[in-house]
C-alpha positions as CSV (number, residue, x, y, z in Angstrom):
1,X,11.5,45.4,6.1
2,X,10.3,46.6,2.7
3,X,7.5,49.1,3.1
4,X,4.8,48.7,0.5
5,X,3.4,51.6,-1.5
6,X,-0.2,52.3,-1.0
7,X,-2.3,50.7,-3.7
8,X,-3.1,54.1,-5.3
9,X,0.6,55.0,-5.4
10,X,1.5,51.7,-7.0
11,X,-1.2,52.0,-9.6
12,X,-0.3,55.6,-10.4
13,X,3.3,54.7,-10.9
14,X,2.4,51.7,-13.1
15,X,0.1,53.8,-15.3
16,X,2.7,56.7,-15.6
17,X,5.3,54.1,-16.7
18,X,2.9,53.0,-19.4
19,X,2.3,56.5,-20.6
20,X,6.0,57.2,-20.8
21,X,6.6,53.9,-22.7
22,X,4.1,54.9,-25.3
23,X,1.2,52.6,-24.3
24,X,-1.2,55.6,-24.2
25,X,-0.2,58.1,-26.9
26,X,-2.1,61.5,-27.0
27,X,-5.7,61.1,-28.0
28,X,-6.0,57.4,-27.1
29,X,-9.0,56.4,-25.0
30,X,-8.2,55.0,-21.6
31,X,-9.8,51.9,-20.3
32,X,-13.0,52.6,-18.3
33,X,-12.8,52.8,-14.5
34,X,-14.6,49.5,-14.3
35,X,-12.1,47.9,-16.6
36,X,-9.2,49.3,-14.5
37,X,-10.8,47.9,-11.3
38,X,-10.9,44.4,-12.8
39,X,-7.4,44.7,-14.3
40,X,-5.7,45.9,-11.1
41,X,-7.9,44.2,-8.5
42,X,-8.7,47.5,-6.7
43,X,-11.9,49.4,-5.8
44,X,-13.5,52.2,-7.6
45,X,-12.4,54.7,-5.0
46,X,-8.7,53.9,-5.7
47,X,-9.2,54.2,-9.4
48,X,-10.9,57.5,-9.1
49,X,-8.1,58.8,-6.9
50,X,-5.5,57.7,-9.5
51,X,-7.4,59.2,-12.4
52,X,-7.6,62.5,-10.6
53,X,-3.8,62.4,-10.0
54,X,-3.2,61.6,-13.7
55,X,-5.5,64.5,-14.7
56,X,-3.8,66.9,-12.3
57,X,-0.4,66.0,-13.7
58,X,-1.4,66.4,-17.3
59,X,-1.5,62.8,-18.4
60,X,-5.3,62.6,-19.2
61,X,-8.3,64.7,-20.0
62,X,-11.6,63.8,-18.4
63,X,-15.2,65.0,-19.1
64,X,-18.4,64.0,-17.4
65,X,-20.1,61.0,-19.1
66,X,-17.1,60.3,-21.4
67,X,-14.1,58.0,-21.1
68,X,-10.8,59.6,-20.1
69,X,-8.5,60.4,-23.0
70,X,-4.7,60.5,-23.0
71,X,-3.2,64.0,-23.0
72,X,0.3,62.8,-22.9
73,X,2.3,64.3,-25.7
74,X,5.9,63.3,-26.3
75,X,8.2,62.4,-29.1
76,X,8.4,58.8,-30.2
77,X,12.1,58.9,-29.3
78,X,11.3,59.7,-25.6
79,X,8.9,56.7,-25.5
80,X,11.5,54.5,-27.1
81,X,14.1,55.6,-24.5
82,X,11.6,54.8,-21.7
83,X,11.1,51.3,-23.2
84,X,14.8,50.7,-23.5
85,X,15.3,51.6,-19.9
86,X,13.0,48.6,-19.1
87,X,14.8,46.2,-21.4
88,X,16.8,44.3,-18.8
89,X,13.8,44.2,-16.5
90,X,11.5,42.9,-19.2
91,X,14.0,40.1,-20.1
92,X,14.4,39.3,-16.4
93,X,10.7,39.2,-15.8
94,X,10.3,36.9,-18.9
95,X,12.9,34.6,-17.4
96,X,11.3,34.4,-14.0
97,X,7.7,34.1,-15.1
98,X,8.7,31.8,-17.9
99,X,9.9,29.4,-15.2
100,X,7.1,29.8,-12.6
101,X,3.9,30.3,-14.6
102,X,4.3,27.2,-16.9
103,X,4.7,25.1,-13.8
104,X,1.5,26.5,-12.4
105,X,-0.4,26.1,-15.7
106,X,0.7,22.5,-15.9
107,X,-0.6,21.7,-12.5
108,X,-3.8,23.7,-13.0
109,X,-4.5,21.9,-16.3
110,X,-4.6,18.6,-14.4
111,X,-7.3,19.9,-12.1
112,X,-9.6,21.4,-14.8
113,X,-13.0,20.0,-15.3
114,X,-16.0,20.8,-17.4
115,X,-16.7,24.3,-16.0
116,X,-13.2,25.3,-16.9
117,X,-13.3,23.6,-20.3
118,X,-16.5,25.6,-21.1
119,X,-14.7,28.9,-20.3
120,X,-11.8,27.8,-22.5
121,X,-14.1,26.9,-25.4
122,X,-15.9,30.2,-25.1
123,X,-12.6,32.0,-25.1
124,X,-11.6,30.2,-28.3
125,X,-14.9,30.8,-29.9
126,X,-14.6,34.5,-29.1
127,X,-11.7,34.8,-31.6
128,X,-13.3,35.5,-34.9
129,X,-12.5,37.7,-37.9
130,X,-10.2,40.8,-37.7
131,X,-9.8,41.8,-34.0
132,X,-8.1,44.6,-32.1
133,X,-4.9,43.3,-30.5
134,X,-6.3,44.1,-27.0
135,X,-9.4,42.1,-27.7
136,X,-7.3,39.1,-29.0
137,X,-5.2,39.3,-25.8
138,X,-8.3,39.4,-23.7
139,X,-9.6,36.1,-25.2
140,X,-6.3,34.4,-24.7
141,X,-6.1,35.7,-21.1
142,X,-9.6,34.3,-20.4
143,X,-8.3,30.9,-21.6
144,X,-5.3,30.9,-19.3
145,X,-7.2,32.2,-16.3
146,X,-9.5,29.3,-16.6
147,X,-6.5,27.0,-16.4
148,X,-5.6,28.5,-13.0
149,X,-9.1,28.8,-11.7
150,X,-9.3,25.3,-9.9
151,X,-6.7,26.4,-7.3
152,X,-9.0,29.0,-5.8
153,X,-5.7,30.8,-5.1
154,X,-5.9,34.6,-5.2
155,X,-2.2,35.0,-5.4
156,X,-2.0,32.8,-8.5
157,X,-4.7,34.8,-10.1
158,X,-2.9,38.0,-9.2
159,X,0.4,36.7,-10.5
160,X,-1.2,36.0,-13.9
161,X,-2.6,39.6,-14.0
162,X,0.9,40.9,-13.1
163,X,2.3,38.9,-16.0
164,X,-0.1,40.5,-18.4
165,X,1.0,44.0,-17.2
166,X,4.8,43.6,-16.8
167,X,5.4,41.5,-19.9
168,X,3.4,43.9,-22.2
169,X,5.7,46.0,-24.4
170,X,3.7,48.5,-26.6
171,X,4.5,49.0,-30.2
172,X,5.8,52.5,-31.0
173,X,5.5,53.3,-34.7
174,X,8.9,54.2,-36.0
175,X,10.3,54.0,-39.6
176,X,12.0,50.7,-40.3
177,X,10.8,49.0,-37.0
178,X,8.3,46.2,-37.2
179,X,5.4,45.6,-34.8
180,X,6.5,42.6,-32.6
181,X,3.0,41.9,-31.3
182,X,1.4,41.0,-34.6
183,X,-0.4,37.7,-34.3
184,X,-2.9,36.5,-36.9
185,X,-6.2,35.6,-35.2
186,X,-6.1,32.2,-36.9
187,X,-2.7,31.4,-35.4
188,X,-3.7,32.3,-31.9
189,X,-7.0,30.3,-32.2
190,X,-5.2,27.3,-33.5
191,X,-2.6,27.4,-30.7
192,X,-5.4,27.6,-28.0
193,X,-7.3,24.8,-29.7
194,X,-4.2,22.6,-29.6
195,X,-3.6,23.5,-26.0
196,X,-7.2,22.6,-25.0
197,X,-7.0,19.3,-26.9
198,X,-3.8,18.4,-25.0
199,X,-5.5,19.2,-21.7
200,X,-8.5,17.1,-22.6
201,X,-6.2,14.2,-23.6
202,X,-4.3,14.7,-20.3
203,X,-1.1,15.4,-22.2
204,X,0.0,17.7,-19.5
205,X,3.7,17.5,-20.2
206,X,3.1,18.4,-23.9
207,X,1.0,21.3,-22.7
208,X,3.7,22.4,-20.4
209,X,6.4,22.2,-23.1
210,X,4.3,24.3,-25.5
211,X,4.0,27.1,-22.9
212,X,7.7,27.0,-22.3
213,X,8.2,27.3,-26.0
214,X,5.7,30.2,-26.2
215,X,7.5,32.1,-23.5
216,X,10.9,31.6,-25.1
217,X,9.7,32.7,-28.5
218,X,7.8,35.7,-27.2
219,X,10.8,36.9,-25.2
220,X,13.0,36.5,-28.2
221,X,10.6,38.4,-30.4
222,X,10.2,41.3,-27.9
223,X,14.0,41.5,-27.3
224,X,14.5,41.6,-31.1
225,X,12.1,44.5,-31.3
226,X,13.9,46.3,-28.5
227,X,17.2,45.7,-30.2
228,X,15.8,47.3,-33.4
229,X,14.8,50.3,-31.3
230,X,18.2,50.6,-29.7
231,X,19.7,51.1,-33.2
232,X,17.6,54.2,-33.9
233,X,17.6,55.8,-30.4
234,X,20.6,56.0,-28.0
235,X,20.2,53.4,-25.3
236,X,19.8,54.9,-21.8
237,X,21.1,53.4,-18.6
238,X,19.0,50.4,-17.5
239,X,16.4,51.2,-14.9
240,X,16.6,48.8,-11.9
241,X,13.3,48.7,-10.0
242,X,11.9,45.7,-8.0
243,X,8.5,44.8,-9.3
244,X,5.8,44.6,-6.7
245,X,4.0,41.4,-7.3
246,X,0.8,40.1,-5.7
247,X,-1.2,43.4,-5.7
248,X,-4.2,41.7,-4.1
249,X,-2.4,41.1,-0.8
250,X,-3.4,44.5,0.6
251,X,-1.7,46.1,3.5
252,X,-1.4,45.5,7.2
253,X,-0.1,47.5,10.1
254,X,3.7,47.5,10.1
255,X,4.0,46.7,13.8
256,X,2.1,43.5,13.3
257,X,4.3,42.5,10.3
258,X,7.4,43.3,12.3
259,X,6.2,41.2,15.3
260,X,5.6,38.3,12.9
261,X,9.0,38.8,11.3
262,X,10.7,38.6,14.7
263,X,8.7,35.6,15.7
264,X,9.8,33.9,12.5
265,X,13.4,34.6,13.4
266,X,12.9,33.2,16.9
267,X,11.3,30.1,15.5
268,X,14.1,29.7,12.9
269,X,16.7,29.5,15.7
270,X,18.4,32.8,15.0
271,X,18.4,33.7,18.7
272,X,19.2,30.2,20.2
273,X,21.5,30.5,23.2
274,X,20.7,34.2,23.5
275,X,18.8,35.8,26.4
276,X,17.8,39.0,24.9
277,X,16.2,40.2,21.6
278,X,18.0,43.0,19.7
279,X,17.5,46.4,21.3
280,X,14.9,48.8,20.0
281,X,17.5,51.1,18.3
282,X,19.0,48.0,16.7
283,X,15.6,46.8,15.4
284,X,14.9,50.4,14.1
285,X,18.2,50.3,12.2
286,X,17.6,46.7,10.8
287,X,14.1,47.3,9.6
288,X,14.2,51.0,8.8
289,X,11.2,51.7,11.0
290,X,10.3,54.4,13.5
291,X,10.7,53.8,17.2
292,X,6.9,53.8,17.9
293,X,6.4,51.0,15.4
294,X,9.2,48.9,16.9
295,X,7.9,49.5,20.5
296,X,4.4,48.4,19.5
297,X,5.8,45.2,18.0
298,X,7.7,44.4,21.2
299,X,4.6,45.1,23.2
300,X,2.7,42.6,21.0
301,X,5.4,40.0,21.6
302,X,5.1,40.7,25.3
303,X,1.3,40.2,25.2
304,X,1.7,36.9,23.3
305,X,4.1,35.6,26.0
306,X,7.0,35.3,23.6
307,X,9.1,38.0,25.3
308,X,9.3,40.1,28.5
309,X,10.5,43.6,28.5
310,X,12.3,44.7,31.7
311,X,13.0,48.4,32.5
312,X,16.7,49.3,31.8
313,X,17.5,45.7,30.8
314,X,15.9,45.0,27.5
315,X,13.6,42.4,26.1
316,X,14.1,38.9,27.4
317,X,13.2,35.9,25.4
318,X,10.9,33.5,27.2
319,X,12.6,30.1,27.3
320,X,11.0,26.9,26.2
321,X,9.1,26.0,23.0
322,X,7.3,28.8,21.4
323,X,4.6,26.7,19.8
324,X,1.6,26.5,22.0
325,X,2.9,29.1,24.5
326,X,0.7,31.8,23.2
327,X,-2.7,32.0,24.8
328,X,-5.3,30.8,22.3
329,X,-7.5,33.5,23.4
330,X,-5.0,36.1,22.0
331,X,-6.4,35.5,18.5
332,X,-9.9,35.0,17.3
333,X,-9.6,32.7,14.3
334,X,-13.1,33.6,13.2
335,X,-12.0,37.2,12.5
336,X,-12.2,37.8,8.7
337,X,-9.0,39.8,8.7
338,X,-7.1,37.1,10.4
339,X,-8.6,34.5,8.0
340,X,-7.5,36.7,5.1
341,X,-4.0,36.7,6.4
342,X,-3.9,33.0,6.9
343,X,-5.3,32.5,3.4
344,X,-2.5,34.6,2.0
345,X,0.0,32.4,3.8
346,X,-1.5,29.2,2.5
347,X,-1.8,30.7,-1.0
348,X,1.9,31.4,-0.9
349,X,2.8,27.9,0.4
350,X,0.5,26.3,-2.2
351,X,2.4,28.1,-5.0
352,X,5.6,26.7,-3.7
353,X,4.3,23.2,-3.3
354,X,2.9,23.3,-6.9
355,X,6.0,24.8,-8.6
356,X,9.2,24.4,-6.5
357,X,10.1,21.0,-7.9
358,X,9.9,22.1,-11.6
359,X,11.4,25.5,-11.0
360,X,14.4,24.1,-9.1
361,X,15.6,22.4,-12.3
362,X,16.8,25.8,-13.4
363,X,18.5,26.8,-10.1
364,X,22.2,27.4,-9.4
365,X,24.1,25.1,-7.1
366,X,24.2,26.0,-3.4
367,X,27.3,27.2,-1.7
368,X,29.1,25.0,0.8
369,X,28.6,27.7,3.4
370,X,24.8,27.8,2.9
371,X,24.6,24.0,3.0
372,X,26.6,23.8,6.2
373,X,24.4,26.4,7.9
374,X,21.2,24.6,6.8
375,X,22.4,21.3,8.1
376,X,23.3,22.9,11.5
377,X,19.8,24.5,11.8
378,X,18.0,21.3,10.9
379,X,20.1,19.2,13.3
380,X,19.4,21.6,16.2
381,X,15.6,21.9,15.5
382,X,13.2,20.1,17.8
383,X,10.3,18.3,16.3
384,X,8.0,21.1,17.4
385,X,10.0,23.8,15.7
386,X,10.8,21.8,12.6
387,X,7.9,23.0,10.5
388,X,8.7,26.8,10.6
389,X,12.5,26.1,10.4
390,X,12.0,23.9,7.3
391,X,9.8,26.6,5.7
392,X,12.5,29.2,6.3
393,X,15.3,27.1,5.0
394,X,13.4,26.1,1.9
395,X,12.4,29.7,1.1
396,X,15.9,30.9,1.8
397,X,17.2,28.4,-0.8
398,X,14.6,29.4,-3.4
399,X,15.4,33.1,-2.9
400,X,19.1,32.9,-2.9
401,X,19.6,30.4,-5.7
402,X,16.9,31.3,-8.2
403,X,18.4,31.9,-11.7
404,X,17.1,35.4,-12.2
405,X,16.3,38.4,-10.0
406,X,12.6,38.6,-10.8
407,X,12.0,35.0,-9.6
408,X,14.0,35.6,-6.5
409,X,11.9,38.7,-5.9
410,X,8.7,36.8,-6.3
411,X,9.9,34.2,-3.8
412,X,10.9,37.0,-1.4
413,X,7.4,38.5,-1.6
414,X,5.8,35.1,-1.1
415,X,8.0,34.6,1.9
416,X,6.7,37.9,3.3
417,X,3.2,36.6,3.0
418,X,4.1,33.3,4.7
419,X,4.8,35.5,7.8
420,X,1.0,35.3,8.6
421,X,1.3,31.6,9.3
422,X,3.0,32.5,12.6
423,X,-0.5,33.3,14.0
424,X,-0.8,29.6,14.3
425,X,1.6,29.6,17.2
426,X,-1.5,30.5,19.2
427,X,-2.6,26.9,18.5
428,X,-1.8,24.2,21.0
429,X,1.1,21.9,19.9
430,X,-1.3,18.9,20.1
431,X,-3.0,20.2,16.9
432,X,0.1,19.5,14.9
433,X,0.8,16.2,13.2
434,X,4.0,14.4,14.2
435,X,7.0,16.0,12.4
436,X,9.0,12.8,11.8
437,X,7.9,12.6,8.2
438,X,8.8,16.2,7.4
439,X,12.2,15.5,9.1
440,X,12.8,12.7,6.8
441,X,11.7,14.7,3.7
442,X,14.0,17.6,4.7
443,X,16.8,15.1,5.0
444,X,16.1,14.1,1.4
445,X,16.3,17.8,0.3
446,X,19.6,18.4,2.0
447,X,21.0,15.1,0.7
448,X,20.1,16.0,-2.9
449,X,21.7,19.4,-2.5
450,X,24.8,18.0,-0.9
451,X,25.3,15.4,-3.6
452,X,24.3,17.8,-6.4
453,X,21.7,15.2,-7.4
454,X,19.6,17.2,-9.9
455,X,17.4,14.3,-10.6
456,X,16.3,13.8,-7.0
457,X,16.1,17.5,-5.9
458,X,12.9,18.4,-7.7
459,X,10.8,15.6,-6.1
460,X,12.5,16.2,-2.8
461,X,11.6,19.9,-2.8
462,X,8.0,19.2,-4.0
463,X,7.5,16.6,-1.3
464,X,8.8,18.8,1.5
465,X,6.6,21.8,0.5
466,X,3.6,19.5,0.0
467,X,4.0,18.0,3.5
468,X,4.3,21.5,5.0
469,X,1.2,22.6,3.2
470,X,-0.8,19.6,4.4
471,X,0.4,19.9,8.0
472,X,-0.7,23.5,8.2
473,X,-4.0,22.8,6.4
474,X,-4.7,20.0,8.9
475,X,-4.1,22.4,11.8
476,X,-6.5,25.0,10.4
477,X,-9.1,22.3,9.7
478,X,-9.2,21.5,13.4
479,X,-10.0,25.2,14.3
480,X,-13.6,26.4,14.6
481,X,-13.1,28.7,11.6
482,X,-12.9,25.7,9.2
483,X,-11.1,25.8,5.8
484,X,-13.7,27.5,3.5
485,X,-11.5,30.6,3.2
486,X,-8.4,28.6,2.1
487,X,-7.2,27.4,-1.3
488,X,-7.9,23.8,-2.3
489,X,-6.2,21.0,-0.4
490,X,-3.4,19.3,-2.5
């Protein structure tokens, strides 16, 4: 199980990377603490802690009543080397986000109404005369955030913020190397006006194609710039670091996440025909966690009635259907923290329902081994366990066969958030809609994969994820907590 950095650690590392890549040369004024709060979706306490760390390590100077100023002094060659280390990662991030975000923008555009159109017009009107590049970016970002606003999905908003951060490559002045980020204000304004007109005319496919083209051209320009830099500075070894997406998700105690992960494996059929769960030492090794954390997770599964630990024997799986076996009193669905976790699960599934079909057009073919395993798992699933098993198979497909690492990594992290849906095992099985329709839709997915039918696969995936989203939404709608904390129904 991947252990998340604390928010302040993540933010500190992110800013240090920007210093080392030349985004904040010596003497440059830093964004205000309020601006950093908005940019990184964190509180003022976190920002102050990070700024103190930056000051202590010599990256910035601070003075009461004045904005922080960069104190980072390094040769241009060092900044270029740091940028070139990121080259493969930047290209990979462009690939992944260039597949996923245009799909979300297209769907968001179809939901926009006058409030969003007003924000878009204001963003366009805000582009006037000579502007700082950062101000120009800000206006463009306001436009695109408005396109995503109708979803009421915090993960989508966070992904868009991540894109701004990870795809940004600062210009480092160097003889003979041109600035790749130069965009005349008139060109940006004209592009956004055309985009808005396409949305107003409901030409969503044309809008989608224009964004795809934009991502492709921008990636080509940035890589051309990095290629120019590589000719003047020796290229270092590529730096391979998984990007942490979805900063807004916050953190939860590891033992709860581990319990949900084990519950997901049980529901997915991994332990069918087995009497015992893996031993505590085995789980410690698998997840890289301390004994105390694993023991607390097992105790939680015992409390929920999923397992029973017997002295000197191990942890026995309780037989029968899991769904509905947990006492409803175990969870208070009016608890804001539990609602936040369920909202993250639904945000993640909504992203998949909105984008999986379009994204899958770029995927690599499945292996025969994977397909055979998927068919076996579906055929052995009861109707009660079909929903979680379908989710796991679909997410496993998206993770394994995505065309680039960054997209696979995004799906992996979405899958980690879907874990929180397993709280719904506390709900009686009668709350769930009949699963025959999902069974039929999953058959369509497997058939399209088996026959390598690239024309049928996108709609099959979209329909399956949509059905899963609607089924879970329907369950939550029947609970006393209601659905106000969830993203919009689709």
